[in-house]
C-alpha positions as CSV (number, residue, x, y, z in Angstrom):
1,M,0.0,0.0,0.0
2,M,1.3,3.4,-1.0
3,A,2.1,5.7,2.0
4,V,0.1,8.9,2.4
5,W,1.4,11.8,4.4
6,S,1.1,15.6,4.7
7,I,3.4,18.2,6.2
8,V,1.5,21.0,8.0
9,S,3.0,24.1,9.6
10,S,1.8,24.8,13.1
11,S,0.9,28.3,12.0
12,K,-1.7,26.7,9.6
13,M,-3.5,24.8,12.3
14,N,-6.9,26.1,13.3
15,S,-8.0,27.2,16.7
16,D,-9.3,23.7,17.6
17,L,-5.7,22.6,18.0
18,R,-6.3,19.3,16.2
19,F,-3.0,17.3,16.2
20,E,-4.1,13.9,14.9
21,A,-2.7,12.9,11.6
22,E,-6.1,11.9,10.3
23,Y,-7.4,15.5,10.3
24,F,-4.6,16.6,7.9
25,Q,-5.0,13.9,5.2
26,P,-4.3,15.3,1.7
27,K,-8.0,15.1,0.7
28,Y,-9.0,17.3,3.6
29,L,-6.2,19.8,2.9
30,D,-7.1,19.9,-0.8
31,L,-10.8,20.6,0.2
32,E,-9.7,23.3,2.6
33,N,-7.6,25.0,-0.2
34,R,-10.5,24.8,-2.7
35,L,-13.0,26.3,-0.2
36,S,-10.6,29.1,0.9
37,V,-10.8,30.7,-2.5
38,L,-14.6,30.6,-2.7
39,D,-17.1,33.0,-1.3
40,C,-18.8,30.9,1.4
41,N,-21.5,31.0,4.1
42,R,-21.2,29.1,7.3
43,I,-24.4,27.0,7.9
44,E,-24.8,29.0,11.1
45,D,-25.2,32.2,9.0
46,I,-28.0,30.8,6.8
47,S,-30.0,29.0,9.5
48,T,-32.5,30.1,12.1
49,S,-32.0,27.0,14.3
50,I,-29.4,24.3,14.8
51,R,-30.0,21.9,17.7
52,S,-29.5,18.3,18.7
53,G,-32.2,16.0,20.0
54,P,-32.5,16.3,23.8
55,F,-29.8,14.2,25.6
56,G,-31.2,11.7,28.1
57,S,-34.6,11.3,26.5
58,N,-35.7,7.7,27.1
59,L,-37.7,6.6,24.1
60,L,-38.0,2.8,24.2
61,K,-40.0,0.5,22.0
62,I,-42.7,0.3,24.7
63,N,-43.3,4.1,24.1
64,Y,-44.0,3.6,20.4
65,V,-47.6,3.8,19.2
66,N,-49.1,2.9,15.8
67,D,-49.8,6.5,14.9
68,G,-48.8,9.9,16.2
69,I,-45.6,12.1,16.1
70,I,-42.8,10.6,14.0
71,V,-39.5,10.1,15.7
72,L,-36.6,10.3,13.3
73,R,-33.5,8.1,14.1
74,P,-30.1,8.2,12.4
75,F,-30.6,5.2,10.1
76,N,-33.8,6.8,8.7
77,I,-31.6,9.3,6.9
78,K,-30.8,8.1,3.4
79,D,-29.9,9.5,0.0
80,A,-30.2,13.1,1.0
81,T,-33.7,12.7,2.5
82,V,-35.5,10.7,5.1
83,E,-37.0,7.3,4.4
84,N,-40.7,6.4,4.6
85,D,-39.9,2.9,5.9
86,N,-39.1,1.8,9.5
87,L,-40.5,5.0,11.1
88,V,-41.7,4.9,14.7
89,H,-44.2,7.1,16.4
90,I,-44.9,8.4,19.9
91,S,-47.9,10.1,21.4
92,K,-48.2,13.8,21.7
93,E,-48.1,13.3,25.5
94,E,-44.9,11.4,25.4
95,C,-43.4,14.1,23.1
96,E,-44.3,16.8,25.6
97,K,-43.1,14.7,28.6
98,N,-39.6,14.4,27.0
99,N,-39.6,18.1,25.9
100,L,-39.1,17.2,22.2
101,K,-39.1,19.9,19.7
102,L,-41.2,19.5,16.5
103,Y,-39.9,19.9,13.0
104,K,-41.5,20.1,9.5
105,A,-40.9,19.3,5.8
106,G,-37.9,21.2,4.5
107,D,-35.9,21.1,7.7
108,L,-32.6,19.2,7.5
109,V,-31.4,16.4,9.8
110,F,-27.9,15.1,10.4
111,A,-27.0,11.8,11.9
112,R,-24.8,12.8,14.9
113,V,-23.3,9.3,15.6
114,G,-22.3,6.3,13.5
115,D,-22.5,6.7,9.8
116,I,-22.6,10.5,9.5
117,R,-25.1,11.7,6.9
118,C,-27.6,14.4,6.1
119,G,-31.1,14.5,4.6
120,I,-34.1,16.7,4.2
121,I,-37.4,16.0,6.0
122,P,-40.2,15.2,3.4
123,D,-43.8,16.1,3.9
124,Y,-45.3,13.4,6.0
125,G,-48.4,15.3,6.7
126,R,-47.8,15.2,10.4
127,H,-45.5,16.4,13.1
128,V,-41.9,15.1,13.3
129,T,-39.4,15.1,16.2
130,I,-35.9,13.8,16.5
131,S,-33.9,11.3,18.6
132,P,-31.0,12.4,20.7
133,N,-28.6,11.1,18.0
134,I,-29.8,13.6,15.4
135,I,-29.0,17.3,14.8
136,A,-31.7,19.3,13.1
137,V,-31.2,22.5,11.0
138,Q,-33.9,24.9,10.1
139,V,-32.6,27.2,7.3
140,D,-33.5,30.8,6.4
141,K,-35.2,30.2,3.1
142,K,-34.5,33.8,2.0
143,K,-30.8,32.9,2.1
144,I,-30.7,29.3,0.8
145,N,-33.0,26.7,-0.7
146,P,-33.0,23.8,1.8
147,Y,-33.2,21.2,-1.0
148,F,-30.1,22.6,-2.6
149,L,-28.4,22.5,0.8
150,S,-29.3,18.9,1.2
151,I,-27.8,18.1,-2.2
152,F,-24.6,20.1,-1.3
153,M,-24.2,18.2,2.0
154,N,-24.3,14.9,0.1
155,T,-21.5,16.0,-2.4
156,K,-17.9,15.3,-1.6
157,L,-17.7,19.1,-0.7
158,G,-20.1,18.6,2.2
159,L,-19.4,15.0,3.2
160,L,-15.7,15.6,3.5
161,Q,-16.2,18.6,5.8
162,M,-18.3,16.4,8.2
163,E,-16.0,13.4,7.8
164,R,-12.9,15.6,8.7
165,N,-14.5,16.7,12.0
166,I,-15.7,13.4,13.2
167,K,-14.5,12.6,16.7
168,V,-14.3,9.0,17.8
169,V,-14.9,8.2,21.5
170,A,-17.2,5.1,21.7
171,Q,-18.3,5.6,18.1
172,P,-17.9,8.3,15.4
173,T,-19.6,11.5,16.5
174,I,-20.1,15.1,15.2
175,T,-21.4,18.1,17.2
176,V,-23.6,21.0,16.7
177,E,-20.5,23.2,16.5
178,T,-19.3,21.1,13.6
179,I,-22.5,21.6,11.7
180,K,-22.5,25.3,12.4
181,S,-19.0,25.7,10.9
182,I,-19.6,23.9,7.6
183,L,-18.9,26.1,4.7
184,V,-21.4,26.4,1.9
185,P,-20.2,28.2,-1.3
186,K,-22.5,30.9,-2.5
187,I,-24.4,30.5,-5.7
188,S,-27.4,32.4,-7.0
189,I,-30.9,31.5,-5.8
190,N,-31.9,30.8,-9.4
191,E,-29.1,28.3,-9.7
192,Q,-30.0,26.8,-6.3
193,N,-33.6,26.5,-7.5
194,I,-32.5,24.6,-10.6
195,F,-30.7,22.0,-8.5
196,A,-33.4,21.9,-6.0
197,G,-35.9,21.1,-8.8
198,M,-33.7,18.2,-9.9
199,F,-33.7,16.9,-6.4
200,E,-37.5,17.3,-6.0
201,R,-38.0,15.4,-9.3
202,S,-35.8,12.6,-7.9
203,L,-37.8,12.5,-4.7
204,Q,-41.0,12.3,-6.7
205,K,-39.7,9.3,-8.6
206,R,-38.6,7.8,-5.3
207,Y,-42.1,8.1,-3.9
208,E,-43.5,6.5,-7.1
209,S,-41.1,3.6,-6.5
210,E,-42.2,3.3,-2.9
211,A,-45.8,3.3,-3.9
212,L,-45.1,0.4,-6.3
213,Y,-43.3,-1.6,-3.6
214,A,-46.3,-0.9,-1.3
215,E,-48.6,-2.2,-4.1
216,A,-46.5,-5.4,-4.2
217,E,-46.9,-5.7,-0.4
218,A,-50.7,-5.4,-0.5
219,L,-51.1,-7.4,-3.7
220,L,-50.9,-10.9,-2.1
221,L,-53.3,-10.1,0.8
222,R,-55.8,-8.5,-1.7
223,E,-55.6,-11.5,-4.0
224,L,-56.1,-14.0,-1.1
225,G,-58.8,-11.9,0.5
226,L,-56.8,-11.0,3.6
227,D,-56.8,-7.3,3.1
228,S,-59.2,-6.5,6.0
229,L,-57.3,-8.0,8.9
230,D,-58.1,-6.7,12.4
231,L,-54.7,-6.0,14.0
232,S,-56.0,-3.7,16.8
233,P,-54.5,-4.6,20.2
234,Q,-56.4,-5.3,23.4
235,I,-55.3,-4.0,26.8
236,A,-56.7,-7.0,28.6
237,H,-56.7,-10.7,27.4
238,T,-56.4,-14.1,28.8
239,A,-54.3,-17.2,27.9
240,N,-54.4,-20.7,29.4
241,F,-51.4,-22.0,31.3
242,S,-51.2,-24.9,28.8
243,E,-50.8,-22.3,26.0
244,A,-48.0,-20.6,27.8
245,M,-46.2,-23.9,28.4
246,E,-46.6,-25.0,24.7
247,A,-45.3,-21.7,23.5
248,R,-42.6,-21.5,26.2
249,R,-43.5,-17.8,26.6
250,L,-44.8,-15.9,29.6
251,D,-44.9,-12.4,28.2
252,A,-48.4,-11.0,27.7
253,E,-47.6,-9.5,24.3
254,Y,-47.2,-12.9,22.7
255,F,-50.8,-13.9,23.5
256,Q,-52.4,-10.7,22.1
257,P,-55.7,-11.7,20.4
258,K,-54.7,-10.0,17.2
259,Y,-52.2,-12.7,16.5
260,Y,-54.9,-15.4,16.9
261,R,-57.2,-13.5,14.6
262,V,-54.5,-13.4,11.9
263,M,-54.0,-17.2,12.1
264,D,-57.8,-17.8,12.1
265,A,-58.1,-15.7,9.0
266,I,-55.3,-17.6,7.2
267,K,-56.9,-20.9,8.2
268,A,-60.3,-19.7,6.9
269,L,-58.7,-19.6,3.4
270,N,-58.4,-23.4,3.5
271,P,-54.8,-23.6,2.3
272,R,-53.5,-27.1,1.4
273,Q,-51.1,-26.9,4.3
274,L,-49.7,-24.5,6.9
275,V,-46.0,-25.3,6.8
276,P,-43.2,-24.0,9.1
277,L,-40.9,-21.8,7.1
278,G,-38.0,-24.0,8.0
279,D,-39.5,-26.9,6.1
280,L,-39.3,-24.8,2.9
281,L,-35.6,-24.1,3.3
282,D,-32.4,-25.7,2.1
283,K,-30.5,-23.3,4.3
284,I,-31.0,-20.7,7.0
285,T,-28.1,-18.9,8.7
286,N,-26.8,-15.4,9.6
287,G,-23.5,-13.7,9.4
288,H,-21.2,-12.2,12.1
289,T,-18.8,-9.3,12.3
290,P,-15.1,-10.3,12.1
291,R,-13.5,-9.6,15.5
292,H,-11.1,-6.6,15.7
293,H,-11.9,-5.6,12.1
294,D,-12.2,-1.9,11.1
295,L,-15.3,-1.9,9.0
296,S,-14.1,1.0,6.9
297,V,-11.4,-1.3,5.5
298,G,-11.8,-4.0,2.9
299,D,-13.1,-4.8,-0.6
300,I,-16.3,-6.7,0.2
301,P,-19.5,-4.7,0.9
302,F,-20.9,-5.8,4.3
303,L,-24.7,-5.5,4.7
304,T,-26.5,-4.9,8.0
305,A,-30.2,-4.6,9.0
306,E,-30.2,-1.0,7.8
307,H,-29.6,-2.1,4.3
308,V,-32.5,-4.5,4.0
309,F,-36.1,-3.2,3.3
310,D,-39.3,-4.9,2.3
311,F,-38.6,-6.2,-1.2
312,R,-35.4,-4.3,-1.7
313,I,-31.8,-4.2,-0.6
314,N,-29.4,-1.3,-0.6
315,F,-26.0,-2.7,-1.7
316,N,-24.3,0.7,-1.3
317,S,-22.9,-0.1,2.1
318,E,-20.0,1.9,3.5
319,K,-19.1,-1.0,5.8
320,R,-16.5,-3.4,4.4
321,I,-14.8,-6.7,5.2
322,L,-11.7,-8.3,3.8
323,T,-11.7,-10.7,0.9
324,E,-10.1,-13.2,3.4
325,H,-13.2,-12.8,5.7
326,H,-15.6,-13.3,2.8
327,E,-13.8,-16.4,1.5
328,K,-13.1,-18.1,4.8
329,E,-15.0,-17.4,8.1
330,L,-18.0,-15.8,6.3
331,K,-18.1,-18.2,3.3
332,R,-21.5,-19.6,4.3
333,T,-23.1,-16.1,4.0
334,Q,-21.7,-15.2,0.6
335,L,-24.8,-13.8,-1.2
336,R,-26.1,-15.3,-4.4
337,E,-28.8,-14.1,-6.8
338,G,-32.1,-15.4,-5.5
339,D,-31.2,-15.6,-1.8
340,I,-33.7,-14.2,0.7
341,L,-32.6,-11.8,3.4
342,I,-34.6,-11.1,6.5
343,T,-33.7,-8.6,9.2
344,I,-33.6,-10.3,12.6
345,K,-32.3,-7.7,15.0
346,G,-33.4,-4.1,15.7
347,R,-35.5,-3.7,12.5
348,I,-37.3,-7.0,12.5
349,G,-38.9,-8.8,9.6
350,N,-37.9,-6.9,6.5
351,A,-37.6,-9.5,3.7
352,A,-36.1,-9.1,0.3
353,I,-34.8,-11.2,-2.6
354,V,-31.2,-10.7,-3.6
355,E,-31.4,-9.3,-7.1
356,H,-29.0,-7.2,-9.2
357,L,-26.1,-8.3,-7.0
358,P,-23.3,-5.9,-7.9
359,G,-20.5,-8.2,-6.8
360,P,-19.2,-10.3,-3.9
361,T,-21.3,-9.2,-0.8
362,N,-21.7,-10.5,2.7
363,I,-24.0,-9.9,5.8
364,N,-23.6,-9.4,9.5
365,Q,-25.4,-11.0,12.4
366,D,-28.4,-8.8,12.2
367,V,-29.5,-10.4,8.9
368,A,-30.7,-13.9,8.2
369,L,-30.0,-15.6,4.8
370,L,-32.5,-18.1,3.6
371,R,-32.3,-20.4,0.5
372,L,-35.6,-22.1,-0.6
373,K,-35.9,-25.7,-1.7
374,S,-36.6,-26.3,-5.4
375,G,-40.3,-25.8,-6.3
376,Y,-41.2,-23.0,-3.9
377,N,-41.8,-19.5,-5.4
378,S,-39.5,-17.0,-3.6
379,Y,-41.7,-14.0,-4.5
380,Y,-44.7,-15.6,-3.0
381,V,-42.9,-16.5,0.2
382,V,-41.3,-13.0,0.6
383,A,-44.6,-11.4,-0.2
384,F,-46.3,-13.3,2.6
385,L,-43.5,-12.4,5.1
386,N,-43.8,-8.8,4.1
387,S,-47.6,-8.7,4.3
388,L,-49.5,-7.5,7.3
389,A,-50.3,-11.2,8.1
390,G,-46.6,-12.2,7.9
391,K,-45.4,-9.1,9.8
392,A,-47.9,-9.9,12.6
393,L,-46.7,-13.5,12.9
394,I,-43.1,-12.3,13.0
395,D,-43.8,-9.6,15.5
396,Q,-45.4,-12.2,17.8
397,I,-42.4,-14.4,18.1
398,C,-39.6,-11.9,18.3
399,T,-38.2,-11.2,21.7
400,G,-36.9,-8.1,23.5
401,Q,-38.5,-4.7,23.9
402,I,-35.5,-2.3,23.8
403,N,-33.6,-4.3,21.1
404,P,-36.0,-6.7,19.3
405,F,-34.5,-9.9,18.2
406,L,-35.7,-12.8,16.0
407,G,-33.9,-16.0,16.5
408,L,-33.3,-18.3,13.6
409,G,-35.2,-21.0,15.4
410,N,-38.3,-18.9,15.9
411,L,-38.0,-17.6,12.3
412,S,-38.1,-21.2,11.1
413,Q,-41.4,-21.8,12.9
414,I,-43.4,-19.1,11.1
415,S,-46.4,-20.7,9.4
416,I,-46.5,-20.2,5.6
417,P,-49.8,-21.1,3.9
418,I,-49.4,-23.4,1.0
419,F,-51.9,-23.3,-1.9
420,D,-52.1,-24.8,-5.3
421,Q,-48.8,-24.4,-7.0
422,G,-50.3,-22.6,-10.0
423,L,-51.9,-20.0,-7.7
424,M,-48.7,-19.4,-5.8
425,D,-46.7,-19.0,-9.1
426,E,-49.3,-16.7,-10.5
427,L,-49.2,-14.4,-7.4
428,G,-45.4,-14.6,-7.4
429,E,-45.2,-13.5,-11.0
430,K,-47.6,-10.5,-10.4
431,I,-45.4,-9.5,-7.4
432,R,-42.2,-10.0,-9.3
433,H,-43.5,-7.7,-12.1
434,K,-44.5,-5.0,-9.6
435,I,-41.1,-5.2,-7.9
436,S,-39.3,-4.9,-11.2
437,Q,-41.2,-1.7,-12.0
438,A,-40.5,-0.3,-8.7
439,Y,-36.8,-1.1,-9.0
440,Q,-36.5,0.7,-12.4
441,V,-38.2,3.8,-11.1
442,K,-35.9,3.8,-8.1
443,I,-32.8,3.6,-10.4
444,D,-34.1,6.6,-12.3
445,A,-34.5,8.5,-9.1
446,E,-30.9,7.7,-8.0
447,L,-29.5,8.7,-11.4
448,L,-31.3,12.0,-11.2
449,L,-29.9,12.7,-7.7
450,E,-26.4,11.7,-8.7
451,E,-26.6,14.0,-11.8
452,G,-27.7,16.8,-9.5
453,K,-24.8,16.3,-7.1
454,M,-22.3,16.1,-9.9
455,R,-23.5,19.3,-11.4
456,V,-23.4,21.1,-8.1
457,E,-19.8,20.1,-7.6
458,K,-18.8,21.2,-11.1
459,I,-20.5,24.6,-10.9
460,I,-19.0,25.3,-7.4
461,L,-15.5,24.3,-8.5
462,N,-15.9,26.1,-11.8
463,E,-15.4,22.9,-13.8
464,V,-18.3,23.4,-16.2
């Protein structure tokens, strides 16, 4: 490996007195030189508010409700915006109890810890708040277009400024002061609006893609006649001691009547069989994280639960493992086209088929890998797991409130309704077609965003 070094005079060091070599990497010094000759604003100068989520707020899974105020968490920030999947909600009363500030569409959010990133809040049609690990920025729209700022923060000019100021204690962290000091080169409002328009068109395509994925999720239940499931919870319910012993569970949540209503509705369809998922599989396993390995180093993309969604996988992981890990200790979890991935920790029960695999890729311990036996339609199986019925059955058997976990043994026991092969193949083909449409629209959205970022960089650096 070629050595990389920089020689920096002490007189050139800033007032923060940063002495670590990482801070003075050539790429950061080059960025500093490029920005120094441009007319820039600090984010602090173009914003009306910059603040972190309240430290010490205690928002656990037991505080979440089905509908209410959205709580944004770091992994919700993706591709210069905030996802519509995997959102959680709290009640207005819980929000006030924790003194949480509300935000709106057009405000920017930054992941404060872990994988540092920035995105703009879309219009959810409801109030939004943030977790302690997010920094929110409300801009002065007379000075800057927030959609342009979100694009800029996701170019190398923005990302490198954040990356340079990361401080690692227990995990990578940035501060409010870091965000305040980020330099944004001045360009005209008209030019900002052009780039913002590109971004908004990209977002519109993304929403179109998400709608198609949602149609795929609903298609199976609609075709089977399960689209009116009653999943309302009950505060009080009873279970026999024999049921508890058979299930080997004593937690009240497991015996919620809604889960029994789901199973009764499935049985009412008169499937040929109700088969444990494990009986359909040739293989079920999950990965692990190599010990003492820096996940920023390596050639093999390493997927975690945050990369797996219903029906789709984000292969653009910044986490990496070595080829040696991939070919030896993690050989059993080398991904193949057609594999099924399911999240089993934290974000439970997101299932997707491995398609358009860009190259050698592996998974960590928070993701299960399934390979079906010959003859079973993978789109049908994944569609059932992602449906309201499948999600309910998965939710019932997972364990843990603060950090939900779905063991491979429990996952193998989920009941899959088996119908006539022709019917399952027909449903699978309809779902495959819908997913293919959604994927293509998603690619179009990504290309439009990448074009916007590239053009922003070029015009700022006068490379057009």
